[in-house]
Backbone as CSV, one residue per row, in Angstrom:
resi,resn,N_x,N_y,N_z,CA_x,CA_y,CA_z,C_x,C_y,C_z
1,MET,43.564,116.716,225.884,43.426,116.102,227.186,44.816,115.919,227.791
2,GLN,44.958,116.321,229.050,46.231,116.206,229.753,46.488,114.750,230.158
3,SER,47.664,114.523,230.669,48.091,113.153,230.956,47.359,112.523,232.143
4,GLY,46.859,113.316,233.105,46.230,112.761,234.301,45.017,111.908,234.002
5,VAL,44.027,112.480,233.352,42.801,111.743,233.033,43.067,110.733,231.928
6,LYS,43.995,111.047,231.047,44.343,110.112,229.976,44.909,108.819,230.568
7,LYS,45.722,108.940,231.629,46.263,107.744,232.295,45.151,106.917,232.921
8,ILE,44.179,107.599,233.525,43.066,106.883,234.151,42.231,106.167,233.090
9,LEU,41.939,106.862,231.994,41.182,106.234,230.906,41.939,105.041,230.327
10,ARG,43.254,105.190,230.150,44.063,104.091,229.608,44.062,102.914,230.571
11,TRP,44.186,103.188,231.879,44.181,102.134,232.886,42.853,101.375,232.856
12,MET,41.731,102.127,232.808,40.420,101.480,232.769,40.224,100.710,231.467
13,PHE,40.707,101.258,230.365,40.585,100.592,229.063,41.391,99.301,229.046
14,ASN,42.617,99.330,229.567,43.466,98.141,229.585,42.920,97.066,230.520
15,LYS,42.268,97.476,231.614,41.669,96.526,232.555,40.283,96.074,232.102
16,ARG,39.843,96.556,230.932,38.547,96.206,230.339,37.379,96.547,231.265
17,MET,37.447,97.716,231.897,36.355,98.183,232.753,35.329,98.888,231.874
18,ILE,34.668,98.088,231.061,33.722,98.604,230.071,32.358,97.973,230.349
19,GLY,31.367,98.805,230.564,30.016,98.297,230.775,29.819,97.708,232.155
20,GLY,29.914,96.386,232.290,29.605,95.710,233.541,30.705,95.735,234.585
21,LYS,31.958,95.755,234.175,33.072,95.774,235.120,33.330,97.216,235.530
22,HIS,33.521,97.468,236.824,33.610,98.833,237.302,34.615,98.966,238.436
23,THR,34.899,100.200,238.822,35.821,100.512,239.903,35.206,101.626,240.749
24,PRO,35.513,101.694,242.044,34.952,102.764,242.880,35.428,104.145,242.429
25,GLU,34.536,105.105,242.521,34.893,106.475,242.145,36.003,107.004,243.044
26,ALA,36.033,106.569,244.301,37.070,107.012,245.230,38.458,106.644,244.715
27,ARG,38.591,105.502,244.050,39.887,105.094,243.506,40.335,106.046,242.400
28,VAL,39.412,106.454,241.550,39.738,107.377,240.463,40.153,108.729,241.032
29,LEU,39.404,109.214,242.028,39.755,110.493,242.645,41.083,110.410,243.383
30,GLN,41.387,109.251,243.949,42.667,109.056,244.619,43.811,109.082,243.603
31,MET,43.587,108.537,242.420,44.606,108.579,241.371,44.895,110.028,240.972
32,ILE,43.854,110.854,240.925,44.040,112.273,240.624,44.793,112.955,241.759
33,HIS,44.496,112.559,242.998,45.142,113.162,244.166,46.658,112.942,244.150
34,TYR,47.124,111.834,243.590,48.553,111.532,243.575,49.317,112.230,242.447
35,LEU,48.625,112.969,241.610,49.303,113.750,240.567,49.992,114.956,241.200
36,PRO,50.952,115.551,240.502,51.556,116.787,241.014,50.496,117.877,241.183
37,ARG,50.732,118.790,242.137,49.752,119.830,242.487,49.243,120.620,241.281
38,ASP,50.145,121.002,240.393,49.727,121.830,239.265,48.838,121.064,238.279
39,GLU,48.956,119.746,238.249,48.141,118.938,237.342,46.807,118.531,237.958
40,GLN,46.678,118.588,239.284,45.464,118.119,239.947,44.228,118.908,239.530
41,LYS,44.323,120.231,239.520,43.170,121.055,239.177,42.761,120.828,237.720
42,ILE,43.753,120.708,236.843,43.466,120.446,235.434,42.795,119.085,235.287
43,ALA,43.300,118.090,236.001,42.747,116.735,235.919,41.314,116.695,236.445
44,LEU,41.025,117.426,237.519,39.656,117.450,238.042,38.700,118.092,237.039
45,ASN,39.154,119.154,236.371,38.320,119.783,235.345,38.079,118.833,234.172
46,GLU,39.113,118.104,233.764,38.955,117.129,232.681,38.072,115.960,233.106
47,TYR,38.167,115.573,234.367,37.312,114.519,234.921,35.838,114.929,234.786
48,GLU,35.536,116.169,235.164,34.171,116.668,235.046,33.744,116.765,233.578
49,GLU,34.680,117.126,232.705,34.374,117.208,231.273,34.045,115.815,230.707
50,CYS,34.775,114.795,231.147,34.493,113.421,230.701,33.110,112.976,231.167
51,ILE,32.722,113.423,232.356,31.395,113.096,232.867,30.332,113.752,231.984
52,LYS,30.557,115.018,231.606,29.598,115.726,230.760,29.502,115.099,229.369
53,GLN,30.632,114.584,228.865,30.638,113.951,227.545,30.118,112.520,227.592
54,LYS,29.775,112.059,228.785,29.224,110.719,229.017,30.178,109.614,228.594
55,GLN,31.486,109.826,228.838,32.455,108.769,228.582,32.459,107.758,229.717
56,TRP,31.959,108.169,230.893,31.872,107.287,232.043,30.424,107.085,232.431
57,ILE,30.131,105.909,232.945,28.801,105.601,233.469,28.961,105.401,234.972
58,PHE,28.069,106.007,235.748,28.110,105.879,237.203,27.002,104.955,237.668
59,ARG,27.327,104.134,238.654,26.326,103.246,239.256,26.493,103.296,240.764
60,MET,25.375,103.355,241.481,25.440,103.325,242.932,25.316,101.879,243.395
61,LYS,26.218,101.472,244.253,26.189,100.116,244.790,25.323,100.076,246.050
62,LYS,25.086,98.895,246.585,24.271,98.737,247.783,24.870,99.462,248.988
63,THR,26.179,99.599,248.989,26.861,100.268,250.106,26.701,101.779,250.051
64,GLY,26.193,102.298,248.953,26.031,103.740,248.795,27.196,104.384,248.080
65,ALA,28.206,103.599,247.726,29.377,104.133,247.025,29.121,104.143,245.521
66,TRP,29.598,105.185,244.859,29.482,105.282,243.413,30.606,104.514,242.752
67,HIS,30.283,103.787,241.702,31.270,103.063,240.914,31.229,103.578,239.482
68,ILE,32.393,103.533,238.816,32.538,104.082,237.470,32.915,102.974,236.499
69,THR,32.363,103.048,235.319,32.737,102.159,234.225,32.797,102.987,232.939
70,LEU,33.544,102.520,231.975,33.592,103.214,230.687,32.310,102.955,229.916
71,ASN,31.853,103.966,229.218,30.638,103.853,228.421,30.940,103.011,227.175
72,PRO,30.268,101.857,227.008,30.555,101.000,225.854,30.219,101.657,224.515
73,ASN,29.338,102.629,224.512,28.986,103.314,223.271,30.046,104.324,222.843
74,MET,30.972,104.670,223.746,31.987,105.682,223.458,33.391,105.080,223.332
75,ILE,33.510,103.767,223.225,34.812,103.106,223.232,35.705,103.576,222.089
76,ASP,35.155,103.748,220.901,35.971,104.198,219.761,36.566,105.579,220.029
77,GLU,35.760,106.485,220.568,36.243,107.835,220.879,37.294,107.803,221.987
78,ILE,37.070,106.990,223.002,38.033,106.875,224.106,39.346,106.311,223.580
79,ALA,39.290,105.298,222.724,40.506,104.692,222.160,41.309,105.722,221.357
80,ARG,40.610,106.588,220.625,41.317,107.647,219.872,41.979,108.634,220.813
81,GLU,41.339,108.995,221.929,41.876,109.976,222.860,43.114,109.469,223.579
82,ILE,43.119,108.199,223.954,44.266,107.681,224.716,45.402,107.255,223.809
83,GLY,45.170,107.217,222.532,46.241,106.938,221.572,46.394,105.517,221.335
């Protein structure tokens, strides 16, 4: 895993965004947008891979915006990945 998504996972892990606590998906995509150009495409692919591995849980809020939280069942695996 490259540093882009690893930084996002570490940030969410340190802020304890696990299960009930969440952040807007737009914020995560904005964090990817601020990476250097060559890392952005790699980070987006890794972002999609994390979704497929179910490391993140998505919830739709009343406003229609998607929010992301870390999957509590995958915390051990996420902790190993971020070091």
